C-alpha positions as CSV (number, residue, x, y, z in Angstrom):
1,M,0.5,-23.9,18.5
2,R,-2.8,-23.5,16.6
3,Q,-3.8,-20.5,18.7
4,E,-0.4,-18.8,17.9
5,I,-0.9,-19.5,14.2
6,N,-4.4,-18.1,14.4
7,G,-3.2,-14.9,16.1
8,A,-0.2,-14.4,13.8
9,E,-0.1,-11.7,11.1
10,C,2.8,-13.4,9.2
11,L,3.7,-17.0,8.8
12,I,6.9,-18.3,7.3
13,Y,7.4,-21.9,6.4
14,L,11.1,-22.8,6.2
15,G,12.4,-26.2,5.0
16,F,8.9,-27.6,5.4
17,S,7.6,-30.6,3.4
18,F,3.9,-29.5,3.5
19,G,3.1,-33.2,4.0
20,Q,-0.6,-33.7,4.7
21,M,0.0,-34.9,8.3
22,N,2.0,-31.8,9.1
23,M,-0.6,-29.5,7.6
24,D,-3.4,-31.3,9.5
25,L,-1.4,-30.6,12.7
26,L,-1.2,-26.9,11.9
27,R,-4.8,-26.5,10.8
28,I,-6.5,-23.6,12.7
29,Q,-9.6,-24.4,14.6
30,H,-11.1,-20.9,14.7
31,G,-11.2,-18.4,11.8
32,N,-11.2,-15.3,14.0
33,G,-7.6,-14.2,13.7
34,P,-6.1,-11.4,11.5
35,E,-5.4,-11.8,7.8
36,K,-1.9,-13.3,7.3
37,E,1.0,-12.7,5.0
38,I,2.4,-16.1,4.1
39,F,5.9,-16.8,2.9
40,G,7.8,-20.1,2.5
41,T,10.5,-22.1,0.8
42,A,9.8,-24.6,-2.0
43,Y,13.5,-25.3,-2.7
44,N,13.9,-27.6,-5.7
45,M,10.1,-28.4,-5.7
46,S,8.4,-29.0,-9.0
47,D,5.8,-26.4,-10.0
48,W,3.1,-29.0,-9.5
49,N,4.2,-29.7,-5.9
50,A,4.6,-26.0,-5.1
51,L,1.0,-25.4,-6.3
52,E,-0.3,-28.3,-4.1
53,S,1.7,-26.9,-1.2
54,R,0.0,-23.5,-1.6
55,S,-3.3,-25.3,-1.7
56,R,-2.5,-27.1,1.5
57,I,-1.6,-23.9,3.2
58,F,-4.9,-22.2,2.1
59,R,-6.8,-25.2,3.5
60,S,-5.0,-25.2,6.8
61,L,-6.0,-21.5,7.3
62,T,-9.7,-22.0,6.3
63,V,-12.5,-22.5,8.8
64,D,-16.2,-22.5,7.9
65,G,-15.4,-21.1,4.5
66,K,-13.3,-18.2,5.8
67,T,-9.7,-18.1,4.8
68,L,-7.2,-16.0,6.8
69,T,-5.0,-15.2,3.9
70,N,-5.4,-13.9,0.3
71,D,-2.0,-14.9,-0.9
72,V,0.8,-17.5,-0.3
73,T,4.3,-16.7,-1.6
74,L,6.5,-19.8,-2.0
75,K,10.0,-19.3,-3.4
76,N,12.5,-21.8,-4.8
77,L,15.1,-20.6,-2.2
78,T,16.9,-22.1,0.7
79,A,15.7,-21.0,4.2
80,N,18.7,-18.7,4.6
81,Q,18.2,-17.0,1.3
82,L,14.5,-16.4,1.9
83,L,15.2,-14.8,5.3
84,L,17.9,-12.7,3.7
85,D,15.5,-11.6,0.9
86,L,12.8,-10.7,3.5
87,W,15.1,-9.0,5.9
88,Y,13.7,-5.5,5.5
89,K,10.1,-6.7,5.6
90,L,10.6,-8.8,8.7
91,S,12.7,-6.3,10.6
92,G,10.0,-3.7,10.6
């Protein structure tokens, strides 16, 4: 799983709690993958929790001071709505 995350160019977190245990499980081990575009849902999350969720994503994609993304976009949308909004981007 971590190898696939490391090699991916785009990651999408849908209906994900961003709990620390979950983020630790997804933490990459090697920072040699491509830079990633990150999208996710933060449906009904407070601004503070969404900000902390973004920080947890950044930390999970950082190894030896190298972070594999420059931006994390979290939206207050359901998973279905986010996928509909990203349809053109994701379909190529």
